[in-house]
C-alpha positions, 0 to 999 in steps of 0.5 A: 542515493536520492534526497528530498530538500524541503523548505517549510512554512507554505500552506498547500493550496490547489488540487492534487489528483490521486493515483491508483492504489499500489496495494491494489495494483500489485495483487491485480498484476499477480492475478494475471498469472491465473490466465493465458489471456491478456489482462489490462489494468488501468490507473496503475501508479508509477511507483518502484514496486510496480516496476519490481513486479513487472520484472518479477512477472517477466522473469517467469515468462509473462509478457508485461507492457507498462506505459505511463502517460499524463492522462493514462497509466496502463499495463497489459500482462499476458502469461500465456507462456509461463515457465514450467518452473517459475521462480521469484528470485531473492534479488527481486523479492528482497525489496517488496513484501507483496512479491509473495502474492505470486505464490497462490496464482502459480501453484493454482495455474501451473502446479509449482512455485519457488518464491524467495521469502520476501522483504519490503519495509522493515516494520515487523515480522509479517510472516508468510506462514499464513500463506503457507497454511492456507495453501496446505489446506488447499492441498499444496505441498510446501517446503521451506529451505534455503530462504525459499518457499517451494510449493507443489500441487497437481490440483488444488482442492477447495477447503474450509480455512480460517486465518489465524489472524487477519492478513491482507496479502494472505487473504489475497493470495489464498483467494487467488489460489482458490479460484482455480481449485476444485470445488468450494472454498470458504475463507474465514477471518478475512481482511476486508480492505478495499484492495481485497474487494478490488481484487475480487472484482477483477477475478470475477471479471476473469470468470471466477465465482466469488461472494463475500469479498469485503466481509470476514467470510469469502466463498469461492466456487472453483472454475476450470479456467479463467479468461482475460479482462480489463479492470481499473485499479481503485484510487490510493486511499493511503496517498489520499490520506497523506495529502489530506493530512498535509493540507491540514498540517500546513493550514492549507486548502486542498482539493483531492480529485479521483479518490474514493471518500468511502475508503477514508471514513476513519480518517474523516472521523478523527479529523473532525475531533482534531478540528479540521474541516473536510468536505466530501464529494462523490470522488473528491475531498476538500480539506481546509486546515485553516479553521483554527488550532489543531486539537490533540486526539488519540488514535489506535490502528486497526484492520479496515474499517478501523484507522489504517496502520499505513497512516499512523506515521503521517498522523503522528506528524500532525499530532506534533502540531496539535495542542495537547497530548495525543496517544498513538497506539499501533496494534497491527505491526510491531516496530512501527515507530522508527519515524518517531526518533527522526521527528524528535530530531526536528524538535518533536516531543515523542516518547515511545512505550512499547506499542504506544507513542505519547506525542506532546504538542504543540512543538515548533519543528526545525530543519534537520538532516533526517533519514527515512526507515520505511515507506510511510515513515518517509511520508511522515518526515515529508509532512513534518518538513512542510511545517518545519522552519528552514530547510530539511534534508530527507535521506533514503527517499527510495522508500517513498518512491516504492509507494508514492507517485512523483510526490515532489511534483504533486506537492510542488504543484500546490505550493511546497518548496521541495526538490529532489537531488540525486538520480532523476526518475525515468521520464513518462512514455506514452501508452 
């Protein structure tokens, strides 16, 4: 099992290129199931969840070519010969929550899907029932038995459906199902995340009729058939936020390229309160963390465009080095403070009270052996290790490999003393 070994104390200086967004690439790959023509996706990140999705689609009969080069990451998916009874097995689904995204496309395209109830990060229930209710509203028959969701429909029919609560994957799943449904579908209380908008753009390129993506109400006029398309995945706003916080935390001077600053407004607003200088270009961000002592500031996670839950853990690492008390309130998922205990092992002063964590700073951090519990908790521990005294060992870094592309290489490139011990990631191959 891989570990990271990090010696803290170096300011991060230089340039980091931001990868494509994992949370946009996964639904885009699932969308390829909606057509029998090739779908080409550029700017795919080289992370484990993408490889898991490749195996998942291939197991259903799709042809998936996945190639990584230094300049171009691309996948080509052709689902012309899908299985008549496609199944997403537990062995694949158990490691990745986004595997539920194949449910809607499969029912819409072939009228049947059998999907194991998904896994992924252990940070809350994130129930699949919001997907099930939406598909039933479109006319699908759903059976939940033996750990699998089995869905059938001769032909989905448009409907008016309001999500009980905002859900990103639920919005994406029902959106993909609705594009091949007969008639008009209106979805309300939709997620407004950039990844939802990116999926809608791909679907429109494939021939779908969609309006309202990026708002709380999306209208879809179903079509008989979709065709192939080529699409570039948006930059990963969570990776960008992680490196921005790393630069601020270490007192560094980082330039992030090939990102979309429009997706990071809530973070920029918070950094201004904390005392970090940020300069924004059209597709780049410069963060200067040497402007003076960090100041405590509270955050509350919210659905987009609010402060993202996927950046909460990384912000908590920053808060340990800010002067004063910061209150971190987690409103999206329960049980998403598991990193707090590990940060305390490094010397942080954090008290968790239900959905609130009280962080008292500034506390010097020191090296410790710590363990990652989920994807973003892993990133939080990496950030803390970058400013901790001596050498920190982070175990179970397979979590971070699910969503960050070669993070140790990117951080070493800007001055971090960081190495991976254990299994070596596969080498790049040309595309």
